[in-house]
N, CA, C and O atoms as a GROMACS GRO file, in nm:
protein
  460
    1MET      N    1  -1.005   5.393   8.312
    1MET     CA    2  -1.073   5.470   8.413
    1MET      C    3  -1.222   5.436   8.408
    1MET      O    4  -1.282   5.435   8.301
    2ALA      N    5  -1.280   5.408   8.523
    2ALA     CA    6  -1.422   5.373   8.531
    2ALA      C    7  -1.508   5.498   8.512
    2ALA      O    8  -1.469   5.607   8.554
    3PRO      N    9  -1.624   5.483   8.448
    3PRO     CA   10  -1.712   5.598   8.429
    3PRO      C   11  -1.768   5.647   8.562
    3PRO      O   12  -1.789   5.569   8.655
    4SER      N   13  -1.791   5.778   8.570
    4SER     CA   14  -1.849   5.836   8.691
    4SER      C   15  -1.999   5.805   8.696
    4SER      O   16  -2.057   5.761   8.597
    5SER      N   17  -2.059   5.827   8.811
    5SER     CA   18  -2.202   5.801   8.824
    5SER      C   19  -2.282   5.892   8.731
    5SER      O   20  -2.389   5.853   8.683
    6GLU      N   21  -2.232   6.013   8.705
    6GLU     CA   22  -2.301   6.103   8.612
    6GLU      C   23  -2.303   6.045   8.471
    6GLU      O   24  -2.401   6.061   8.398
    7GLU      N   25  -2.196   5.978   8.434
    7GLU     CA   26  -2.186   5.922   8.300
    7GLU      C   27  -2.272   5.798   8.281
    7GLU      O   28  -2.295   5.756   8.167
    8LEU      N   29  -2.319   5.739   8.390
    8LEU     CA   30  -2.402   5.620   8.382
    8LEU      C   31  -2.550   5.647   8.407
    8LEU      O   32  -2.635   5.564   8.374
    9ARG      N   33  -2.583   5.760   8.463
    9ARG     CA   34  -2.722   5.789   8.500
    9ARG      C   35  -2.810   5.808   8.378
    9ARG      O   36  -2.763   5.835   8.267
   10VAL      N   37  -2.939   5.793   8.402
   10VAL     CA   38  -3.038   5.819   8.298
   10VAL      C   39  -3.105   5.952   8.334
   10VAL      O   40  -3.161   5.967   8.442
   11LEU      N   41  -3.099   6.046   8.242
   11LEU     CA   42  -3.168   6.172   8.261
   11LEU      C   43  -3.313   6.152   8.216
   11LEU      O   44  -3.338   6.107   8.104
   12VAL      N   45  -3.406   6.186   8.304
   12VAL     CA   46  -3.548   6.164   8.276
   12VAL      C   47  -3.620   6.298   8.277
   12VAL      O   48  -3.611   6.374   8.373
   13LEU      N   49  -3.691   6.324   8.168
   13LEU     CA   50  -3.776   6.442   8.159
   13LEU      C   51  -3.920   6.392   8.155
   13LEU      O   52  -3.972   6.361   8.047
   14PRO      N   53  -3.985   6.384   8.270
   14PRO     CA   54  -4.121   6.328   8.274
   14PRO      C   55  -4.226   6.430   8.233
   14PRO      O   56  -4.205   6.551   8.241
   15LEU      N   57  -4.341   6.377   8.190
   15LEU     CA   58  -4.454   6.465   8.159
   15LEU      C   59  -4.510   6.527   8.286
   15LEU      O   60  -4.547   6.645   8.288
   16THR      N   61  -4.516   6.447   8.391
   16THR     CA   62  -4.569   6.495   8.519
   16THR      C   63  -4.474   6.450   8.631
   16THR      O   64  -4.397   6.356   8.612
   17PRO      N   65  -4.479   6.518   8.746
   17PRO     CA   66  -4.395   6.473   8.858
   17PRO      C   67  -4.424   6.328   8.897
   17PRO      O   68  -4.332   6.253   8.931
   18LYS      N   69  -4.550   6.288   8.893
   18LYS     CA   70  -4.586   6.150   8.928
   18LYS      C   71  -4.521   6.052   8.830
   18LYS      O   72  -4.470   5.948   8.872
   19ASP      N   73  -4.523   6.084   8.699
   19ASP     CA   74  -4.455   5.999   8.600
   19ASP      C   75  -4.307   5.986   8.635
   19ASP      O   76  -4.250   5.877   8.627
   20GLY      N   77  -4.245   6.096   8.673
   20GLY     CA   78  -4.104   6.094   8.708
   20GLY      C   79  -4.076   6.003   8.826
   20GLY      O   80  -3.978   5.928   8.825
   21GLN      N   81  -4.160   6.009   8.928
   21GLN     CA   82  -4.142   5.924   9.046
   21GLN      C   83  -4.154   5.777   9.008
   21GLN      O   84  -4.077   5.694   9.056
   22ILE      N   85  -4.251   5.744   8.924
   22ILE     CA   86  -4.271   5.606   8.883
   22ILE      C   87  -4.152   5.556   8.801
   22ILE      O   88  -4.100   5.447   8.825
   23ILE      N   89  -4.109   5.636   8.705
   23ILE     CA   90  -3.995   5.597   8.621
   23ILE      C   91  -3.870   5.577   8.706
   23ILE      O   92  -3.799   5.478   8.690
   24ALA      N   93  -3.844   5.671   8.798
   24ALA     CA   94  -3.725   5.660   8.884
   24ALA      C   95  -3.732   5.534   8.969
   24ALA      O   96  -3.632   5.466   8.987
   25ARG      N   97  -3.849   5.504   9.022
   25ARG     CA   98  -3.865   5.385   9.107
   25ARG      C   99  -3.842   5.256   9.027
   25ARG      O  100  -3.774   5.165   9.074
   26VAL      N  101  -3.898   5.249   8.906
   26VAL     CA  102  -3.881   5.130   8.822
   26VAL      C  103  -3.734   5.112   8.784
   26VAL      O  104  -3.682   5.001   8.792
   27LEU      N  105  -3.668   5.218   8.744
   27LEU     CA  106  -3.527   5.207   8.706
   27LEU      C  107  -3.438   5.175   8.826
   27LEU      O  108  -3.340   5.102   8.813
   28ALA      N  109  -3.472   5.230   8.943
   28ALA     CA  110  -3.394   5.203   9.065
   28ALA      C  111  -3.398   5.055   9.101
   28ALA      O  112  -3.300   5.001   9.152
   29ARG      N  113  -3.511   4.989   9.075
   29ARG     CA  114  -3.522   4.845   9.103
   29ARG      C  115  -3.418   4.765   9.025
   29ARG      O  116  -3.377   4.657   9.067
   30SER      N  117  -3.377   4.818   8.911
   30SER     CA  118  -3.275   4.751   8.830
   30SER      C  119  -3.136   4.809   8.854
   30SER      O  120  -3.041   4.778   8.781
   31GLY      N  121  -3.124   4.892   8.956
   31GLY     CA  122  -2.994   4.950   8.989
   31GLY      C  123  -2.951   5.063   8.900
   31GLY      O  124  -2.833   5.095   8.892
   32ILE      N  125  -3.047   5.126   8.831
   32ILE     CA  126  -3.015   5.235   8.739
   32ILE      C  127  -3.041   5.368   8.808
   32ILE      O  128  -3.153   5.397   8.850
   33GLU      N  129  -2.936   5.448   8.817
   33GLU     CA  130  -2.949   5.581   8.878
   33GLU      C  131  -3.017   5.676   8.779
   33GLU      O  132  -2.988   5.675   8.660
   34THR      N  133  -3.107   5.758   8.831
   34THR     CA  134  -3.175   5.855   8.746
   34THR      C  135  -3.158   5.995   8.802
   34THR      O  136  -3.129   6.015   8.920
   35HIS      N  137  -3.177   6.089   8.714
   35HIS     CA  138  -3.187   6.230   8.755
   35HIS      C  139  -3.310   6.286   8.685
   35HIS      O  140  -3.317   6.287   8.562
   36LEU      N  141  -3.407   6.332   8.764
   36LEU     CA  142  -3.529   6.389   8.707
   36LEU      C  143  -3.505   6.534   8.672
   36LEU      O  144  -3.455   6.612   8.754
   37CYS      N  145  -3.540   6.572   8.550
   37CYS     CA  146  -3.522   6.708   8.501
   37CYS      C  147  -3.659   6.777   8.493
   37CYS      O  148  -3.758   6.715   8.455
   38ALA      N  149  -3.662   6.903   8.530
   38ALA     CA  150  -3.787   6.979   8.532
   38ALA      C  151  -3.826   7.032   8.394
   38ALA      O  152  -3.940   7.072   8.374
   39GLY      N  153  -3.734   7.033   8.302
   39GLY     CA  154  -3.763   7.084   8.169
   39GLY      C  155  -3.651   7.050   8.072
   39GLY      O  156  -3.547   6.999   8.113
   40LEU      N  157  -3.673   7.080   7.945
   40LEU     CA  158  -3.574   7.048   7.843
   40LEU      C  159  -3.444   7.126   7.866
   40LEU      O  160  -3.336   7.073   7.841
   41ASP      N  161  -3.453   7.249   7.912
   41ASP     CA  162  -3.332   7.327   7.940
   41ASP      C  163  -3.247   7.260   8.047
   41ASP      O  164  -3.125   7.252   8.034
   42GLU      N  165  -3.312   7.210   8.153
   42GLU     CA  166  -3.237   7.142   8.259
   42GLU      C  167  -3.174   7.014   8.206
   42GLU      O  168  -3.059   6.984   8.238
   43LEU      N  169  -3.247   6.938   8.126
   43LEU     CA  170  -3.193   6.816   8.068
   43LEU      C  171  -3.068   6.848   7.984
   43LEU      O  172  -2.966   6.780   7.995
   44CYS      N  173  -3.077   6.951   7.903
   44CYS     CA  174  -2.963   6.991   7.819
   44CYS      C  175  -2.843   7.032   7.905
   44CYS      O  176  -2.729   6.999   7.872
   45ARG      N  177  -2.867   7.104   8.014
   45ARG     CA  178  -2.758   7.144   8.104
   45ARG      C  179  -2.690   7.021   8.165
   45ARG      O  180  -2.568   7.015   8.174
   46HIS      N  181  -2.770   6.922   8.208
   46HIS     CA  182  -2.714   6.804   8.273
   46HIS      C  183  -2.641   6.713   8.174
   46HIS      O  184  -2.554   6.636   8.214
   47LEU      N  185  -2.676   6.720   8.048
   47LEU     CA  186  -2.603   6.642   7.948
   47LEU      C  187  -2.456   6.677   7.946
   47LEU      O  188  -2.371   6.592   7.918
   48ALA      N  189  -2.425   6.802   7.977
   48ALA     CA  190  -2.284   6.845   7.979
   48ALA      C  191  -2.205   6.771   8.086
   48ALA      O  192  -2.085   6.751   8.071
   49GLY      N  193  -2.272   6.729   8.195
   49GLY     CA  194  -2.206   6.656   8.302
   49GLY      C  195  -2.196   6.507   8.274
   49GLY      O  196  -2.131   6.434   8.349
   50GLY      N  197  -2.258   6.463   8.167
   50GLY     CA  198  -2.253   6.323   8.130
   50GLY      C  199  -2.381   6.250   8.163
   50GLY      O  200  -2.451   6.283   8.259
   51ALA      N  201  -2.411   6.150   8.083
   51ALA     CA  202  -2.528   6.067   8.104
   51ALA      C  203  -2.511   5.938   8.024
   51ALA      O  204  -2.442   5.936   7.922
   52GLY      N  205  -2.575   5.833   8.072
   52GLY     CA  206  -2.574   5.707   8.000
   52GLY      C  207  -2.684   5.701   7.896
   52GLY      O  208  -2.671   5.632   7.795
   53ALA      N  209  -2.793   5.774   7.922
   53ALA     CA  210  -2.908   5.779   7.832
   53ALA      C  211  -3.000   5.891   7.878
   53ALA      O  212  -2.985   5.945   7.988
   54ALA      N  213  -3.096   5.923   7.794
   54ALA     CA  214  -3.200   6.020   7.830
   54ALA      C  215  -3.335   5.962   7.790
   54ALA      O  216  -3.349   5.902   7.683
   55LEU      N  217  -3.433   5.982   7.876
   55LEU     CA  218  -3.569   5.935   7.852
   55LEU      C  219  -3.662   6.054   7.859
   55LEU      O  220  -3.665   6.126   7.960
   56LEU      N  221  -3.738   6.077   7.753
   56LEU     CA  222  -3.826   6.192   7.750
   56LEU      C  223  -3.947   6.166   7.660
   56LEU      O  224  -3.939   6.087   7.566
   57PRO      N  225  -4.059   6.232   7.690
   57PRO     CA  226  -4.177   6.215   7.607
   57PRO      C  227  -4.168   6.299   7.480
   57PRO      O  228  -4.104   6.405   7.479
   58GLU      N  229  -4.231   6.252   7.374
   58GLU     CA  230  -4.225   6.325   7.248
   58GLU      C  231  -4.284   6.465   7.259
   58GLU      O  232  -4.248   6.553   7.181
   59GLU      N  233  -4.374   6.487   7.355
   59GLU     CA  234  -4.434   6.620   7.370
   59GLU      C  235  -4.332   6.727   7.405
   59GLU      O  236  -4.356   6.845   7.384
   60THR      N  237  -4.217   6.686   7.459
   60THR     CA  238  -4.113   6.784   7.494
   60THR      C  239  -4.022   6.815   7.376
   60THR      O  240  -3.928   6.893   7.390
   61LEU      N  241  -4.051   6.754   7.260
   61LEU     CA  242  -3.964   6.773   7.144
   61LEU      C  243  -4.036   6.831   7.024
   61LEU      O  244  -4.031   6.774   6.915
   62PRO      N  245  -4.104   6.946   7.041
   62PRO     CA  246  -4.151   7.012   6.920
   62PRO      C  247  -4.028   7.053   6.840
   62PRO      O  248  -3.916   7.043   6.891
   63PRO      N  249  -4.045   7.098   6.717
   63PRO     CA  250  -3.926   7.130   6.636
   63PRO      C  251  -3.822   7.217   6.707
   63PRO      O  252  -3.702   7.192   6.694
   64ALA      N  253  -3.866   7.317   6.782
   64ALA     CA  254  -3.769   7.404   6.851
   64ALA      C  255  -3.696   7.326   6.961
   64ALA      O  256  -3.575   7.344   6.979
   65GLY      N  257  -3.768   7.241   7.035
   65GLY     CA  258  -3.706   7.161   7.141
   65GLY      C  259  -3.609   7.060   7.084
   65GLY      O  260  -3.501   7.039   7.138
   66ALA      N  261  -3.648   6.996   6.974
   66ALA     CA  262  -3.560   6.899   6.909
   66ALA      C  263  -3.434   6.968   6.857
   66ALA      O  264  -3.325   6.912   6.866
   67ALA      N  265  -3.449   7.089   6.805
   67ALA     CA  266  -3.333   7.164   6.755
   67ALA      C  267  -3.239   7.198   6.871
   67ALA      O  268  -3.117   7.189   6.856
   68ARG      N  269  -3.294   7.239   6.984
   68ARG     CA  270  -3.212   7.272   7.102
   68ARG      C  271  -3.136   7.150   7.150
   68ARG      O  272  -3.016   7.157   7.174
   69LEU      N  273  -3.205   7.037   7.163
   69LEU     CA  274  -3.140   6.914   7.206
   69LEU      C  275  -3.037   6.868   7.103
   69LEU      O  276  -2.929   6.822   7.139
   70GLY      N  277  -3.071   6.882   6.977
   70GLY     CA  278  -2.978   6.844   6.870
   70GLY      C  279  -2.849   6.925   6.875
   70GLY      O  280  -2.741   6.871   6.850
   71ALA      N  281  -2.860   7.053   6.907
   71ALA     CA  282  -2.741   7.138   6.917
   71ALA      C  283  -2.651   7.093   7.031
   71ALA      O  284  -2.529   7.094   7.019
   72VAL      N  285  -2.712   7.054   7.144
   72VAL     CA  286  -2.633   7.006   7.258
   72VAL      C  287  -2.565   6.874   7.222
   72VAL      O  288  -2.447   6.855   7.250
   73LEU      N  289  -2.639   6.783   7.159
   73LEU     CA  290  -2.581   6.655   7.120
   73LEU      C  291  -2.469   6.671   7.018
   73LEU      O  292  -2.371   6.597   7.020
   74ALA      N  293  -2.484   6.767   6.928
   74ALA     CA  294  -2.382   6.792   6.826
   74ALA      C  295  -2.252   6.841   6.889
   74ALA      O  296  -2.144   6.824   6.831
   75GLY      N  297  -2.261   6.901   7.007
   75GLY     CA  298  -2.142   6.951   7.075
   75GLY      C  299  -2.068   6.846   7.154
   75GLY      O  300  -1.964   6.874   7.212
   76GLN      N  301  -2.120   6.725   7.158
   76GLN     CA  302  -2.053   6.617   7.231
   76GLN      C  303  -1.936   6.564   7.149
   76GLN      O  304  -1.929   6.585   7.028
   77PRO      N  305  -1.845   6.494   7.215
   77PRO     CA  306  -1.731   6.436   7.142
   77PRO      C  307  -1.779   6.343   7.030
   77PRO      O  308  -1.886   6.283   7.042
   78PRO      N  309  -1.702   6.331   6.923
   78PRO     CA  310  -1.743   6.248   6.809
   78PRO      C  311  -1.771   6.102   6.845
   78PRO      O  312  -1.853   6.038   6.779
   79TRP      N  313  -1.704   6.049   6.947
   79TRP     CA  314  -1.724   5.909   6.984
   79TRP      C  315  -1.850   5.889   7.068
   79TRP      O  316  -1.893   5.776   7.089
   80SER      N  317  -1.909   5.998   7.115
   80SER     CA  318  -2.027   5.987   7.202
   80SER      C  319  -2.152   5.960   7.117
   80SER      O  320  -2.171   6.021   7.012
   81ASP      N  321  -2.235   5.869   7.165
   81ASP     CA  322  -2.360   5.836   7.095
   81ASP      C  323  -2.467   5.812   7.200
   81ASP      O  324  -2.508   5.698   7.225
   82LEU      N  325  -2.512   5.919   7.261
   82LEU     CA  326  -2.608   5.911   7.371
   82LEU      C  327  -2.739   5.849   7.324
   82LEU      O  328  -2.802   5.902   7.232
   83PRO      N  329  -2.783   5.740   7.384
   83PRO     CA  330  -2.913   5.683   7.349
   83PRO      C  331  -3.026   5.770   7.403
   83PRO      O  332  -3.026   5.808   7.520
   84LEU      N  333  -3.121   5.800   7.317
   84LEU     CA  334  -3.242   5.873   7.357
   84LEU      C  335  -3.361   5.779   7.347
   84LEU      O  336  -3.385   5.720   7.242
   85LEU      N  337  -3.434   5.766   7.456
   85LEU     CA  338  -3.558   5.688   7.457
   85LEU      C  339  -3.671   5.788   7.458
   85LEU      O  340  -3.689   5.863   7.554
   86VAL      N  341  -3.748   5.790   7.350
   86VAL     CA  342  -3.857   5.886   7.336
   86VAL      C  343  -3.988   5.812   7.350
   86VAL      O  344  -4.020   5.721   7.273
   87LEU      N  345  -4.066   5.852   7.452
   87LEU     CA  346  -4.196   5.791   7.476
   87LEU      C  347  -4.297   5.852   7.379
   87LEU      O  348  -4.322   5.973   7.381
   88SER      N  349  -4.354   5.767   7.295
   88SER     CA  350  -4.442   5.812   7.188
   88SER      C  351  -4.587   5.781   7.220
   88SER      O  352  -4.617   5.681   7.286
   89ARG      N  353  -4.676   5.866   7.172
   89ARG     CA  354  -4.820   5.844   7.192
   89ARG      C  355  -4.879   5.752   7.089
   89ARG      O  356  -4.977   5.682   7.117
   90GLU      N  357  -4.824   5.749   6.971
   90GLU     CA  358  -4.884   5.674   6.861
   90GLU      C  359  -4.792   5.565   6.812
   90GLU      O  360  -4.670   5.582   6.806
   91ARG      N  361  -4.852   5.454   6.776
   91ARG     CA  362  -4.775   5.342   6.723
   91ARG      C  363  -4.711   5.380   6.590
   91ARG      O  364  -4.593   5.351   6.567
   92GLN      N  365  -4.787   5.445   6.503
   92GLN     CA  366  -4.734   5.480   6.372
   92GLN      C  367  -4.756   5.630   6.348
   92GLN      O  368  -4.850   5.671   6.282
   93ALA      N  369  -4.665   5.708   6.404
   93ALA     CA  370  -4.672   5.852   6.384
   93ALA      C  371  -4.636   5.883   6.239
   93ALA      O  372  -4.566   5.806   6.173
   94SER      N  373  -4.683   5.994   6.192
   94SER     CA  374  -4.654   6.033   6.054
   94SER      C  375  -4.505   6.064   6.039
   94SER      O  376  -4.441   6.110   6.134
   95PRO      N  377  -4.450   6.040   5.920
   95PRO     CA  378  -4.307   6.071   5.897
   95PRO      C  379  -4.274   6.217   5.927
   95PRO      O  380  -4.166   6.247   5.979
   96ALA      N  381  -4.365   6.309   5.896
   96ALA     CA  382  -4.339   6.450   5.923
   96ALA      C  383  -4.327   6.476   6.072
   96ALA      O  384  -4.245   6.558   6.114
   97ALA      N  385  -4.408   6.408   6.152
   97ALA     CA  386  -4.403   6.427   6.298
   97ALA      C  387  -4.274   6.372   6.357
   97ALA      O  388  -4.224   6.424   6.457
   98LEU      N  389  -4.220   6.268   6.296
   98LEU     CA  390  -4.099   6.205   6.349
   98LEU      C  391  -3.970   6.270   6.301
   98LEU      O  392  -3.864   6.248   6.359
   99GLN      N  393  -3.977   6.351   6.197
   99GLN     CA  394  -3.857   6.408   6.137
   99GLN      C  395  -3.767   6.482   6.236
   99GLN      O  396  -3.646   6.458   6.237
  100PRO      N  397  -3.821   6.572   6.321
  100PRO     CA  398  -3.731   6.641   6.415
  100PRO      C  399  -3.664   6.545   6.513
  100PRO      O  400  -3.549   6.566   6.552
  101VAL      N  401  -3.733   6.440   6.554
  101VAL     CA  402  -3.679   6.344   6.649
  101VAL      C  403  -3.572   6.257   6.583
  101VAL      O  404  -3.468   6.231   6.642
  102GLU      N  405  -3.597   6.212   6.461
  102GLU     CA  406  -3.502   6.125   6.392
  102GLU      C  407  -3.368   6.192   6.367
  102GLU      O  408  -3.265   6.125   6.360
  103ARG      N  409  -3.368   6.322   6.355
  103ARG     CA  410  -3.243   6.396   6.331
  103ARG      C  411  -3.150   6.395   6.452
  103ARG      O  412  -3.033   6.432   6.441
  104LEU      N  413  -3.202   6.353   6.567
  104LEU     CA  414  -3.122   6.357   6.690
  104LEU      C  415  -3.019   6.244   6.697
  104LEU      O  416  -2.927   6.251   6.778
  105GLY      N  417  -3.033   6.143   6.615
  105GLY     CA  418  -2.934   6.036   6.614
  105GLY      C  419  -2.986   5.906   6.671
  105GLY      O  420  -3.079   5.847   6.616
  106ASN      N  421  -2.926   5.862   6.780
  106ASN     CA  422  -2.954   5.732   6.840
  106ASN      C  423  -3.085   5.737   6.919
  106ASN      O  424  -3.083   5.749   7.042
  107VAL      N  425  -3.198   5.728   6.850
  107VAL     CA  426  -3.330   5.743   6.910
  107VAL      C  427  -3.406   5.612   6.901
  107VAL      O  428  -3.411   5.547   6.796
  108THR      N  429  -3.466   5.573   7.014
  108THR     CA  430  -3.557   5.459   7.018
  108THR      C  431  -3.693   5.511   7.060
  108THR      O  432  -3.707   5.569   7.168
  109LEU      N  433  -3.793   5.489   6.976
  109LEU     CA  434  -3.929   5.529   7.011
  109LEU      C  435  -3.995   5.414   7.087
  109LEU      O  436  -3.991   5.299   7.043
  110VAL      N  437  -4.056   5.446   7.200
  110VAL     CA  438  -4.124   5.349   7.283
  110VAL      C  439  -4.268   5.394   7.297
  110VAL      O  440  -4.296   5.504   7.346
  111GLU      N  441  -4.361   5.309   7.252
  111GLU     CA  442  -4.502   5.345   7.257
  111GLU      C  443  -4.555   5.338   7.399
  111GLU      O  444  -4.528   5.243   7.473
  112ARG      N  445  -4.633   5.440   7.436
  112ARG     CA  446  -4.699   5.441   7.566
  112ARG      C  447  -4.837   5.381   7.551
  112ARG      O  448  -4.895   5.388   7.442
  113PRO      N  449  -4.891   5.323   7.654
  113PRO     CA  450  -4.828   5.304   7.784
  113PRO      C  451  -4.725   5.192   7.780
  113PRO      O  452  -4.739   5.094   7.706
  114VAL      N  453  -4.622   5.208   7.861
  114VAL     CA  454  -4.514   5.110   7.866
  114VAL      C  455  -4.550   5.008   7.973
  114VAL      O  456  -4.586   5.044   8.085
  115GLY      N  457  -4.539   4.880   7.938
  115GLY     CA  458  -4.571   4.774   8.035
  115GLY      C  459  -4.453   4.740   8.122
  115GLY      O  460  -4.464   4.652   8.208
   0.00000   0.00000   0.00000
């Protein structure tokens, strides 16, 4: 059975609406469907419908936000390994700052600005 469009889309939680428009436009050029989320709660709700990946800035993942997202990811089927792309402000963040993010699993940190 082929995956649904929800299972292939990238959920995007932008810092600003303008960032979201730019990200969606860039991904659309490569044929990647996106869904812009207004907040972490919305992103977590849409994860239940399926996603191919999620892209979000590290500012949306303070310890409480990371814990909320972690709980949603833990509820996914054991075979699921949702890739998370986290836009980072610093090239070498401190280990303590990265700890909540690293616990989420399949995380790739991407330093901003992204070229």
